[in-house]
C-alpha angles and dihedrals in degrees: 000000000000120000139174130209121208128185131021107225118101119258107263099172110127136182130233104194121318099304106042129073124177142167116249103232142137088239118081117243116251105186135048118208114197118206113176106308096338125093119207114204103205146150124264100219101064092040098046093045090066108022123071091185094056090046090062096041095049091047090053091047092051091055088057092046090246128131096194128092127184121216099161090143093064111128113251095025126230096338093054092047091050090054090053092046092052090052089053090053092047092244122150112279124184118203124193140157093283100054106022096089093049090049091048093051092045091049090051090051091050092048096238095167135144090259089068097043135347115256092020125171098267092055094049093048092050091051091051093049096048098040100039117009099047091047092057118081099210096035090056090055093047093049091048090053092052093053092071094073090048099055135167095022094051088058093045089054089048092232091134092047093050091050093049092050091049092049093048092047092053092045089056097046118116109272090232088067096050104113101151131091121270139167117257117159103138098089131034113215120216095253090052090055093046091244099112109106091198096053111115098184095271115111105230101146117145121250110257117240092240095049092129103051099088096052091052090056087076090070124093115249096260094057093036091055092051092049094051092046090052091049091051091048090059089058094208105113122069122253090244091060092049089047090052089052092053091047092052091049094050092050091048099043104035110069111221093011093128089062094049095256141089119233122222114287142099101345093189091054092047091049092054090051094049093046093048094048091048092051094046094054112121112252095231119100115250097026087119130018123263089238090060092048091053091049088051091050091051089051091049090054093048095049091041099241119187124281091249092059092047092047091051091051092046089053093049092047092050090055093061103021093133088075094060129100128218091254090053094059096044094109115181115237116247119263113281095034118120095217124078097227135038098247093167091062092052088048089058091048092053090049090053090050092052091043090071089080090058135067116265135186123248114262115235109223124219125220113310090002122134113252109238120183116191112204129187111270144164120239115225119242089240092056092048092049092049091051091047090054089046090054092048089057092044092050089051091055098045090045087074090067107100091203097054109117119229091236094061092047093049095043092052092048091049091055090071097031089102091063110094111232125189090220137024095201092113092050090047090055090051092049092047091049091051093049090049094052096039106043093152097065118124125256092253091054091047088053093051092052096046092049089065090073129075107214091202090066097056118113121236091260092049090049091052090051093046093052089055094043111113091189094066122086113254091244090061092047091052092047091052090052093047096050091046089054091050091049093051091047092051093047092053095045093245122138120251109265123249104280133198113267093253091055092048090055089047093051092047093049094241114187096196119124127198110159130176120223091246094060119102108181094180089071090065090060094046095043117094124206118258121239091255092051092048091049091054093046091048091054093049094049092048088060089056097055116105113242113249122217097013132117123272094253092049091049093050090049090050091048092052092047091050092048092047091050092048092049089053090048094051095044092050089053089206093142107021095048089076092065108021112033129090121253119223092341090291096143150295122308116236138117143224106215124094139175139188095257122018097004095052091062099041138030115264100217128038134155118283140171113280095241144016091247093065093064118114116219116242111248 
C-alpha cells in the first residue's frame, strides 16, 4: 500500500477525557474548534495561516467576543479535522488509501488551497492521489470504497470518477503488462497444484484474462456498475471476460446464489444487485452460460425484480436453452401458488427458443440498458433435439407434482411436439410418471396425455415396459404391440402378416368413419388392460425382442420365431379383435380424429366393447 508522510514535528495532540483534544504547548490555546461532540483547544496562528474557512469563522467569532467555532458538518468528522490541524502545526501526518479521501474532503471544506499558502494541504493530497494512489491497482479500489461515506463532496471533487477510470484502464491493459499484485483464487492452475510436469520450480504462469474480476467484487453495486460500464465503453475486453466478472460478482454478493436461491437478508439490496447484473450482461449470445442465466432468473423471481428484467433474462435464456440441464430449469413457483414449479415461466422460455426461427423486431433500449437485437435465424436440428430431450426430462420431474393440471402438462409437451425426435422414450417416461401420480384423472384427460406419444418411436425396452403398464389404456398397449411387430417384420425383411381389416385401415392412416350407434370409442381410452391381458401381451412382445449378445444365426432364428409367433397372434385376432373387428356385421371400424404424434399414425376412434366387463382374457 502506498503512503505519504508530511511534516516533521512530533505529534503533540493529547486527550483530556473522551471529548477534549488539545496541543501540548507552552503557549495557551486561544481558539476552540467544535466538531460533533469533541472540542479541540488550539492556536489561531497555525490554523489561520493555512485555512481560509477558519479565517472567516474566527473573525466572525471575535466580533461576538467568542473564541469558539463550530464545524460539525466537516466531511470525515473529528479524525479528518485532526489530520488537517496536525498539518497546520507541521506535525507528522501519514496519508494512505484509507484516510486520504477524508483528508482531501476536509481540506477542501477548510479551504486549504494554494491561494492561502503555497504547498498547502489540498495540493499535496492531489499530488499523492495522482502520482501514487491511482497508479496502484488495489489502492485505487480501496480509495473508491472510502468515497461512499464522503458523498457528495467526493463526487464533486471527482475522486470517485478518477478512481473508476484508473480501475477500468488497468483492467483493460494487456495481460503481458500486468506486473502488480491481484487476487485470483477461483481457479487452480496445474503448476499451483504441483501437477504440471513441465514446472521447474519457477513461477512463469501467464496472467489470466480475467485476473481483475475478484478484486472488483469488493465494491458495492453502485461503484461496481460504474466500473463495468466504463470497461465496456473501452471495448477492449471480450464479452466472455465481462460475463465472467458479472458471474463472480453475483456468486460473491448474493448469498445462496450458487444453489439457485437467495438466503434471507436485505431484499432491496439483493434486488439492486440482480437488476444491475442483468442489465450489464453483454448482448452477445454465449457471453455467460445458460445455467448462470437461469440462476439469475430464479434470483430475480425471489427478490421480485421488475417484469422488464425477467423478460430480458427469459429472452437470453431462450437463445441458448440447449445448454441447460433439467435441474437448471426447475424454477420454484412463487409463494401462494398451488403448483411446485413455475411451469408458465418455462413455457415462455420455450417460446423464446422457438422464436429464433421467426422474424422479430429490434428492441429499443432505454438508458443504461443493454442493446439486444433479435435477428431472424434458423435453429439447428441438434439444438432442437437437445431442447426436446430437455423438455422430456423436465416433464418427468414436474409430473410428480400432484397439483399440476393436465392442461399445463399437455400444453408444454405440445410446444416441442413439432421437433422430430428419433425416440419417444423420454416422453413415455413423463407420461407414465404423470399417470402414476394422477390416477384420478378423467378418461378424456388420459386420452389427451397419451396422444402426445408416438408408439412407433418407442424403443424395444420401452415397448416391453408399456405392454406391462397397467396405467395405460388398452388401446395404447395394443398399438405398442402392433407397431413393434411391424418394426420386427421390416427389420427381418418379412412381409407384414395378414391383418384384420380394422388394422389395415389403421396402418394405412385411413380417415374413413362408419360408426354404429352402439360404439363408444371413449371407453377404449378409459379402459385399462387386465392382469391376464397384460401377461399375454408381455409374452408376445418378449418374443419380438431381438436377442442381444448372440451369434448371427441364433439372432435370425430368434427373429423368425418371433415373427412367426406374431403372425399367428395377429391372424388369431385374440387381442386385436376387441378393438378393431366388427360386431354383428354393423359396419367397418375406422375413426376420424388425428394428431401430430400418436393420432397421425392411427385412427382415434374405433369400435370397442361397450364395457370393461365384456373383455375376454387372452389365453
